[in-house]
N, C-alpha and C positions, 0 to 999 in steps of 0.2 A: 702617567697616562694609562687609562684602562686598556685592556685588550680590545681589539676590534669586536670580538664576540660580545663582550660586556657592553660596549657602547651601543651595539645594535639591540641588545636585550633591553637596555634602559629606554630605548625608543619604542619598545613594543614590537620590534621588527624581527624577532627570532621565532620561527616556528618550532615547536617542541615535537620531535619525532620519537615516540616511544616504540622501540622495536622488539622488546622481549621482556617478559615479566619474571623470568627465572634468574637466580643468582646463586653461586656456590658459597658465597660469604653468608652463612646462615646465622652467625652469632652477632650481627650488628643490631643491638637492641634499639638503636635510634633510627632504624630504617623507616622512612615516612610513607612508603608505598601503602595505599589502601587496598582493601580486599578485591576491588574491581581491576587492579593492576597486578597484584602479586601472583606469581605462578600462573601466568597466562601466556599464550603464544600469539595473541592478537597484536596488531600494530595500530597505533593511533597517531594522528597528526593533530596537535592540540587536543581537543576532546572528541575529534571526529574519528570514528573507526575507519581504517583503511581497508577496503575490500579489493581494490585494484590500484595500479600505479596512478591512474588518472585522479583518484581521490586525493592522493598526496599533492599532485600538481595543482589541482583545483583549490585545495586548502591554502597552499602557498600564495596563489594568485588572489584568493579571497581577502587575505590580510596584507597583500603587497609585501610579502616577506623579503627582508634584506638578507636573511641567512637562516640557518637551521641548527638546532642542537639535537644531538643523538643521545638518547638516554634509555634506561631500563629500570629494573633488572640489570643484566650485564650485556651490553651490546657486543662485546667480543665473543660471547658464547654463541652468537649466530653471525659469524663474521661474513659469510656469503651474503646474507640478507642485508647486513649493515653496509657493506661495500656497495651493494647494488643500489641501495637508496641514495647513498652519497653520490654515486656516479649519475644516477637519474636526475638528481637536483642540479648537479653541475652541468650536465648536458642541456638541461632545460633552461637554466637561468644564468649560466656562464660562471666564470671564475670569480666574479665579484660576489656571488652568493656564498657568504662565509659559513663554513660548517665546522662546529666543534663537537667533541664527543666526551662523555663522562664515563669513566671506567674505574672499577675497583680491583682490577688485576693488571699485571704487567703485560702479559701477552707475548712478549718476545719480538725479535727482529722481523720474522716473517710476517707477523700481524701488522707491524708498523709499516713494512714495505707495502703490503696490500692496501692498507688504509690510505697511505700516501698516494699510491697509484689511482685509487678511487677518487682522490681529490680532497681528503681531509686536511683542513687547515690547522687545527689546534686540538690537542688532547689534554684533558684534565684528569689527573690521577688522584684517586682517593685510597691511600694505603690503609690497611686494617688498623684500628685504634691501638691494638696491643703492640704494634710495631713502631708507633710514633717514638721518636728519640733514638731508634736503633736502625735507621734506614741506610746510613752510610756503609759502603762496602757490600751492599746487597743488590739483588736484581732491581730493586726500586730506584737505586741510584743509576745503575746501568741503563735502565729503560729511558731515562730522561735524555741521556746522550744519544742513545740509539734513535729515539724519535726525532731528535734534531738532525741527526745525520741523514735520516730518510726524508727530511723536508717538512716535518710537522712541528709546530710550536709546542713545547712541553710546559705544563703548568700543574699546580696542585689545586684541588678544590676540596675543602674539608669543612665539616660542621664545627661550630665554635664550642666544642666540648671543653677544651683547655688550651692555653697557650703552649706552643712548642717551638723552642728556639732552633731546633734542627731544620725546620722548614726555612727559616731565615738564612741559615748557612747555605742551603742549596741555592737560594736566590743570590747570595753574595758570591758564590762560586760560579755562577752563570749556568748552572745545570738546568734550572727552571726559570721561565720568564716572569712568572708572577704566582701568587698564592691567593685564591679567593677563600675567604672565611665566611661561611653562611651562618647567620644567627641561628643558634641552637633552638629547635622548635619541637613542640609536641603536636602530633597530628592524630587523626582518627586511627591511622594505621599503626602508630607506635605508642599511644597514650598509656596503655596498660603496662607495657614493658618499661617505659620510661619511669613510671611511678614506682615500679618494683626496684628500679636502680636508684631511687631516692630523689628524682628530679620533680620539680613542680613548676607550673606555669607562673610567669611573672604577673603580679597583680595589675589588673587593668589591661592585660593583653590576651588576645584570643589564642596565641600559639607560642609566643616567645618563652623560653625557659628562664627561670630565676637565675641570675648570675651569668647569663650567656655573654654579657659584654665584657666580663673580666678577661677574656682572651686578648682584648685590646691592650691591656697593661703590659703584656709580653710582646705582642706582635704588631700592635696598631701604629707604631711610629715608622715602620719600614715603608719606603716609598713604593714597593712592589707588592704590598699586602692590601687587599681590598675587602672591606667588611660589608656584606650584603644583608641588610635588615629584612625582617619579615614584612614590615610596613612598606619598605621600598618595593619588594617583590609584588605586593598586592597593588599598591597605589601607582607605581610606575610601570612595571613590566606587564602585569595582567591588564590593567586599565588601558594602557597605551596600545596594547595589542588589539583590544576590543575597539578602540577608537579607529585604528587603521582599518579594521574590518568594516566598521560602520560606514566610514567615508567611502569605501569601495563599493558596498552593496546598496547604499541608500538610494531610494527613489527620490524624485524631485520634491515630493511633499513630506518625506520623512524628516524628522528632527533628530539630530544626534546630541545626546546629553553629555555632560562632563564625565559620566561613568562609562561612556562608550555604548550605551544602549540606544535603540531606535524607538521613537514615539510617533504614533499615527492614530487616526480615528477609524472607526468601523461602524457601519450602519447597515440595516437590513431593508433596503428598498430596491426596486427594479432600476436598472440603468436608465430606462426611459425617463424616470423622474429627474435624474441629473441633466439629461439632454433637454428636457422641458424647461429646466431652470437655467440652462445656458452655462453650466459649470464647465470651465476649461478642462480639457483632457489631462493636462499635466498635474491637476490637483487631485486626481483620484484614479483608481484602477479597479477593474471588475474581478471578482472572485466567484467561485461556484454558487454560493448562496448569500453573498454580501458584497458591499463595496468598501474599499479602504481609501482614505482620503486624508488631507492635512487635518491635524487635530483641531486647530483653531477654526478651520472652516466648518468642521462638524459642530462645534459649539455655537457658531453663528447660525447655522442652518436649523439646529434644534431650537434655539432661542427665537428665531423668526417663524417657526412653525413649518419650515420647508420639509423637514423630515421628523418623524415622531420621536425617535430616540437613537441612541448609539452608545459607544463606549470608547474611551481613550486607552490604547494598548501600549505598554512599554515592554520591549523584548530584546533579548540578546541578538547580535547580528550573526550568530553562528548558523551552521547548516540546520541544527536542531531547532533554532529559533525559540528557545525557552522563554516563556512569558514571565516577566517579573511582576507586572501589576496590571490590573484592569480597573478603570474608573468609569462607572456608569455616567452617561450624559442624558439627562431628561429635562423636560421643560421646568422652569423655575417653580411653577405652581405644584407640579407633581412631586418635585423634590421636597418642597415644604410640607406637603401633605404626608409624604412617606416617612419623614423624620429619619430615624436611624436606619431605614431600609436602604437608603442610598449611601454609597460610600465606596471604599476601595477594597478590592480583593486581590490577592496574590496567588499565582499558581506555583 
């Protein structure tokens, strides 16, 4: 069985809390952080910049979060901040709000004690690549037992660079509960460094590295090893998170797509026109300089000549509300006359 954190993540129920962009592990050529996250002190909840505690709470409510994952950079480098956010989430949403943390350092007993007191449920260690295979008898072995003694579930989370049997030994010995292996990926943040190390993208994939599945030959049969593919991260985790948001924030006339976006219509007429036509209030809402309504109703109204034109908008359900696509809606005669001028535009 997967960890509770993984199960919530698959449902799109984990809010990603980025607490700090700096990290002392400077030689990780595969670090995927982009320039907008690396070496910054800003905090983000999913893609939302956190300016105050309420921003964090609102983002969790927006997606109906089941739990949160704490990441960076290195969260243990700003332990006061990290512990405060964990406590804030636990106080607001209760013990059932599962929190796990990713870290590339051991931290020691005092850190584990403080994280446990704040309410951390699970910690996923990522030892430096150059130490793989030589972790027994080191602080990396000790910290697994220390974390468990303090009440935190210890685990490993590693990129699928190569198979390593020592991780399996830790699982068999009971030191770690599980080991997540993430499909090795090339991102905008690490593409150049990865190429310099001789890695290439797998043909037909946007990010997966050629040969990244070979790790399964060594580790894939173990019942406590979970392989997380790049496709799963996008198709399941990210999309399901958007769907949760969309269902939470949708208006009665918004349509939620399979990708978790919202679709509605937009037209530039006075509200009095809709009142004159007897359009029920639940089918539209007033904005500063336009009306938003059910997309299918907009099409009908333009076709019947009730309104001159409009557009169908598809956008993300995030606070930023980034528009994915705009499709003009005009009378059939105008569309035919305009030829290629009518169509779809993306922001």
